[in-house]
ROZARO-926693 format. One record per residue (C-alpha): x, y negated, z. Coordinates in steps of 0.2 Angstrom, whole numbers, padded with zeros to 4 digits, always signed. Each point is the difference from the previous one (the first is absolute). Example, Ala and Ser with C-alpha at 12.3 -4.5 7.8 and 13.67 -1.06 7.14 Angstrom:
2
+0062+0022+0039;+0006-0017-0003;
//
This chain:
496
+0274-0089+0194;-0017-0002+0007;-0014+0011-0008;-0018-0002+0005;-0005+0017+0008;-0018-0001-0005;+0004-0004-0018;+0012+0015-0001;-0013+0012+0007;-0012-0007-0013;+0012+0003-0014;+0003+0018+0006;-0018+0003+0000;-0003-0007-0018;+0014+0012-0006;-0007+0015+0009;-0017-0003-0008;+0008+0002-0017;+0012+0014+0005;-0011+0011+0010;-0013+0004-0013;+0014+0004-0012;+0008+0012+0013;-0016+0008+0003;-0004+0003-0018;+0017+0007-0003;-0001+0011+0015;-0017+0006-0006;+0006+0004-0017;+0015+0009+0005;-0009+0011+0013;-0015+0003-0010;+0006+0002-0018;-0002+0019+0001;-0013+0000+0014;-0012+0007-0013;+0010+0013-0009;-0014+0006-0011;-0004-0009-0017;-0012+0011-0009;-0008+0017+0001;-0011+0011-0010;-0007+0018-0001;+0008+0009-0014;-0006+0018+0002;-0010+0011+0011;+0004+0018+0002;-0011+0014+0007;+0007+0014+0011;-0002+0012-0014;+0009-0011-0013;+0015-0002+0011;+0001+0018+0004;-0001+0004-0019;+0014-0013-0003;+0011+0008+0013;-0003+0018-0006;+0004-0005-0018;+0017-0007+0006;+0003+0014+0013;-0008+0016-0007;+0007+0011+0013;-0009-0002+0017;-0003-0019-0001;-0004-0010+0015;-0018-0006+0002;-0008-0016+0006;-0016-0002+0010;-0007-0017-0006;-0002-0011-0015;+0011-0016-0003;-0003-0017-0006;+0016-0008-0008;+0002-0019+0000;+0013-0011-0009;+0008-0014+0011;+0011-0015-0005;+0009-0008+0015;+0014-0012+0005;+0017+0006+0005;+0018-0006-0002;+0014+0005-0012;+0017+0005+0005;+0005-0019+0000;-0014-0006+0011;-0011-0007-0014;-0018+0003+0000;-0006+0013-0012;-0016+0009-0004;-0001+0019+0001;-0013+0013-0003;-0005+0017+0007;-0014+0012+0003;-0010+0004+0016;-0009+0016+0001;-0015+0001+0012;-0009+0015+0006;-0018+0001-0006;-0008+0004+0017;-0015-0010+0003;-0003-0001+0019;+0019+0002+0004;+0011-0013+0006;+0016-0003+0009;+0012+0008-0013;+0018+0003+0002;+0011-0009-0013;+0013+0009-0011;+0013-0011-0010;+0005+0011-0014;+0015-0006-0010;+0002+0007-0018;+0015+0008-0008;+0011-0007-0014;-0010-0009-0014;+0009-0009-0015;-0015-0004-0011;-0009-0015+0008;-0018+0006-0002;+0002+0018+0007;-0004-0006+0018;-0013+0004+0013;-0011-0015-0004;-0002+0007-0017;-0004+0017+0007;+0015+0008-0008;-0002+0019+0002;-0015-0004+0011;+0012-0003+0014;-0002+0019+0005;+0010-0002+0016;-0010-0015+0005;-0016+0009-0004;+0005+0015+0011;+0001-0012+0015;-0015-0010-0004;-0010+0015-0004;+0004+0006+0018;-0006-0015+0009;+0014-0013-0001;+0000-0017-0008;+0015-0001-0011;+0010-0015-0005;+0010+0002-0016;+0012-0014-0005;+0005-0001-0018;+0016-0009+0006;+0008-0017-0006;+0002+0000-0019;-0012+0014-0003;-0019-0001-0004;-0005-0018+0000;+0015-0006+0008;+0011-0011-0012;+0019+0003-0003;+0010+0016+0002;-0002+0013+0014;+0014+0000+0013;+0002+0018+0000;+0006+0008+0017;+0002-0017+0008;-0006+0003+0018;-0005-0017+0005;-0012-0004-0015;-0007+0018+0001;-0004-0002+0018;-0007-0018-0001;-0011+0004-0015;-0006+0016+0009;-0004-0009+0017;-0009-0014-0009;-0010+0012-0010;-0006+0008+0016;-0005-0018+0006;-0009-0003-0016;-0009+0017+0002;-0005-0004+0018;-0008-0017-0007;-0009+0010-0014;-0006+0012+0013;-0007-0014+0010;-0009-0007-0015;-0008+0018-0003;-0005+0001+0019;+0011+0015+0002;+0010+0001+0016;+0017+0007+0003;+0004+0008+0016;+0018-0007+0002;+0009+0016-0004;+0013-0002-0014;+0009+0014-0009;+0014-0002-0013;+0005+0012-0014;+0006+0000-0017;+0010+0012-0012;+0016-0002-0009;+0003-0019-0002;-0015+0000+0011;+0010+0009+0013;+0013-0013+0000;-0013-0015+0001;-0009+0009+0014;+0015+0001+0010;+0004-0018-0004;-0018-0005+0005;+0002+0009+0016;+0016-0008+0004;-0006-0017-0005;-0015+0001+0011;+0009+0005+0016;+0015-0011-0003;-0010-0015-0004;-0011+0003+0016;-0016+0003-0010;-0006+0015+0010;-0014-0009+0008;-0007-0004-0017;+0005+0017-0007;-0002+0014+0013;+0010+0013-0008;-0006+0017+0006;+0012+0010-0011;+0009-0002-0017;+0004+0014-0013;+0014-0006-0012;+0000+0014-0013;+0015+0005-0011;+0007-0017+0002;+0018-0006-0004;+0004-0008+0017;+0019+0002-0001;+0002-0008-0017;+0019+0001+0000;-0001+0018+0004;-0012+0002-0014;+0012-0009-0012;+0015+0011+0006;-0009+0016-0003;-0005-0006-0018;+0018-0004-0004;+0006+0016+0007;-0013+0010-0010;+0005-0011-0015;-0017+0003-0009;-0017-0006+0006;-0016+0005-0008;-0009-0017+0001;+0014-0012-0005;-0013-0015-0002;+0000-0001+0019;+0018-0007-0001;-0002-0016-0011;-0017-0003+0009;+0009-0001+0016;+0015-0009-0005;-0010-0013-0010;-0011-0003+0015;+0014-0003+0012;+0009-0011-0013;-0016-0011-0001;-0001-0001+0019;+0018-0003+0005;+0007-0007-0017;+0017+0007+0003;+0001+0017-0009;+0003-0006-0018;-0003-0014-0012;-0002+0012-0015;-0007+0017+0001;+0015+0006-0011;+0010-0002+0016;-0009+0015+0008;-0006+0011-0015;+0009+0006-0015;-0007-0002-0018;-0013+0003-0007;-0008+0001+0017;+0004-0018+0005;-0011-0006-0015;-0014+0013+0002;-0003-0002+0018;-0007-0018-0001;-0012+0005-0013;-0008+0014+0010;-0001-0010+0016;-0012-0014-0005;-0015+0008+0009;-0008+0008-0016;+0010+0017+0001;-0001+0015+0012;+0014+0007+0009;+0000+0015-0010;+0002-0010-0016;+0015-0009+0007;+0007+0017+0006;-0001+0006-0018;+0011-0014-0006;+0014+0004+0013;+0012+0014+0003;-0001+0010+0016;+0019-0001+0002;+0003-0014+0011;+0018-0001-0006;-0005-0003-0018;-0014-0012+0006;+0010-0012+0011;+0017-0009-0002;+0015+0010+0007;+0006-0015+0009;-0016-0003+0010;-0001+0019+0004;+0017+0001+0007;-0002-0016+0010;-0016+0006+0007;+0008+0017+0004;+0015-0007+0008;-0009-0013+0011;-0004+0007+0017;-0002-0017+0008;-0015-0005-0009;+0009-0015-0007;-0005+0003-0018;-0015-0010-0005;-0010+0016-0005;+0005+0009+0016;-0004-0015+0011;-0017-0002-0009;-0004+0019+0004;+0006-0002+0018;-0012-0015+0002;-0015+0010-0006;+0004+0016+0010;-0013+0003+0013;+0005+0015+0010;+0012-0008+0013;-0012-0006+0013;-0011+0005+0014;-0019+0002-0004;-0011-0001+0015;-0016+0008-0008;+0002+0018-0006;+0007+0004-0017;-0002+0016-0010;+0011+0001-0016;-0007+0014-0010;+0012+0005-0014;+0004+0015-0011;+0017+0008+0000;+0001+0003-0019;-0004-0019-0004;+0011-0004-0015;-0005-0019-0001;+0000-0005+0018;+0013+0011+0009;-0007+0007+0016;+0016-0004+0010;-0006-0018+0001;-0014+0006+0011;+0011+0011+0011;+0012-0015+0002;-0014-0011+0006;-0006+0013+0012;+0018+0002+0007;+0004-0019+0001;-0017-0005+0008;+0000+0014+0013;+0018-0005+0004;-0007-0017+0004;-0013+0008+0011;-0015-0003-0011;-0016+0005+0009;-0007+0013-0012;+0009+0003-0017;+0001+0016-0010;+0005+0005-0018;-0010+0015-0006;+0002+0010-0015;-0018+0000-0008;+0003+0015-0011;+0017+0009-0003;+0005+0001-0019;-0012-0014-0006;+0007-0014-0011;-0005-0018+0000;-0016+0002-0010;-0006+0016+0009;+0004-0008+0017;-0013-0013-0002;-0015+0011+0005;+0007+0009+0016;+0008-0016+0006;-0016-0010-0001;-0012+0014+0007;+0012+0003+0015;+0000-0019+0003;-0019+0000-0001;-0001+0014+0013;+0013-0009+0011;-0010-0016-0001;-0016+0009+0004;+0007+0006+0016;+0003-0018+0006;-0014-0010-0008;-0018-0004+0006;-0012+0002-0015;-0018-0001-0003;-0005+0014-0012;-0018+0004-0004;-0002+0018-0004;-0014+0013-0002;-0002+0018+0004;+0012+0011-0010;+0012-0014-0004;+0017-0003+0008;-0004-0008+0017;+0013-0012+0005;-0010-0006+0015;+0004+0016+0009;+0017-0003+0008;+0012+0013-0004;+0019-0001+0004;+0012+0012-0009;+0018+0000+0005;+0015+0001-0002;+0001-0010-0016;+0009+0008-0010;-0003+0017+0007;+0012+0014+0001;-0005+0017+0007;-0016-0005+0009;-0013-0013+0001;-0011-0006+0014;-0018-0007-0003;-0008-0011+0013;-0018-0003+0000;-0009-0015+0008;-0011+0011+0011;-0004+0018+0002;-0003+0010-0016;-0013+0014+0001;+0005+0009-0016;+0012-0005-0014;+0008+0009-0015;+0017-0006-0004;+0009+0004-0017;+0016-0005-0008;+0002+0001-0019;+0014-0004-0012;-0001-0012-0015;-0007+0014-0011;-0014+0003+0013;+0007+0017+0006;-0005+0003+0018;+0015+0001+0011;-0007+0001+0018;-0018+0001+0007;-0004-0001+0018;-0015-0003+0011;-0001-0012+0015;-0013+0001+0013;-0004-0010+0016;+0016-0010+0000;+0006-0017-0003;+0016+0006-0007;+0006+0013-0012;+0018+0006-0004;+0004+0008-0016;+0016+0009-0003;+0008-0001-0018;+0015+0013+0000;-0003+0005-0018;-0005-0016-0008;+0014-0008-0012;+0003-0018-0001;-0012-0010-0010;-0016-0010+0000;-0016+0009+0007;-0018-0004+0003;-0006+0003+0018;-0019+0002+0000;-0010+0000+0016;-0019+0006-0002;-0011-0004+0015;-0019+0004-0004;-0005-0015-0010;+0017-0009+0001;+0015+0002-0010;+0017-0008+0002;+0014+0002-0013;+0018-0005+0004;+0015+0001-0011;+0015+0006+0009;+0019+0002-0004;+0010+0015+0006;+0019-0001-0001;
//
């Protein structure tokens, strides 16, 4: 059959005139739907340096860490995705150092610990975000995601779900950068990641997500510090079942209900997993209006009295991760991979909630995979989960300070971070070395314990390095103070 060639070409052009604009619009929508992550932002509180130090001192009466600048706290709402790929709005806080004249700040993404009550989140300044204030008060812009399902985000929180934790945290950093642009505040490109408890798990998930999704050109991770995190979730469950009792039983239904919502294969009725009356009580206390402590009070700490025997036996006997709960835990574990950026996992060996073996397992596996720089460090021997929070965060701050480039405006007789001082090793053992950026004419160097008792006092003259022996100093957290005429540098150090 003969077809007029010119007519055919004309018909094709007419079709393309209709189709191409549609294709272009579709492409534009698909690629730009989250081009601007930030929705709204507003100032919610301003803190002076003295106010922050008073808040920290009230919470940590023995030898509290200090901050060197005030902070402005902003609430952000931003776009992200839920575990099923659907668009959802989330909220969070960003803390900005109040340092007029300073620019080029490093960015810390700080993931919070377990929260059950929906409004106890960073964007509502719950507990004033003391860990975030510690970093922001020492010269870092701090991004604090509420996570999906908490704060202003609708629906339930997908507790300990690695992918949604990581994505919400990454998008919160993007929103924070956009908000910094609107304020005319520049970031220097350095990114640090940290978080405690659930925040330790989500921090590791975020680090893994950034590296495995090839986002390192966008997020230049200088180092991450996942603190007291359950990285080996199956190992955590095995230890709980071995102990038979667990002091915070509310974690268990929170985790199981989360995974059932995501994977939809654990149970169709809560009674399949939990014995009465707990199967009826749990939904009441998980509607977002109750705290984890309130849920804990309704449950027994004996796991074998809390959960159905058949489920426990099936989980105990399953070593191939075929049981739906085992499989869900395995999917959300984040220790069996090779980080490129440095990792410091600070933990405490008496942690009764997140067992420190999880950090040791991650250290062992990652180093076996030839990770570049991974270390698990006992932040303070004998401390439980609550008391570990302070030494873990202060040691993280010290670690980040050694790697970051910050702009801190200080005056005479204040801690002067513009003077470059490097103290190593971290943690220390029987000695420390102090490297100065240039020759020091005369300096007095002291080491004090948490009660303020002087342990060591030495003088350094006409040198750019000082070596201090510590043969009689026991393990713990100490303050190293370097006094040079009108300049003072304080460093918290850990001795093992």
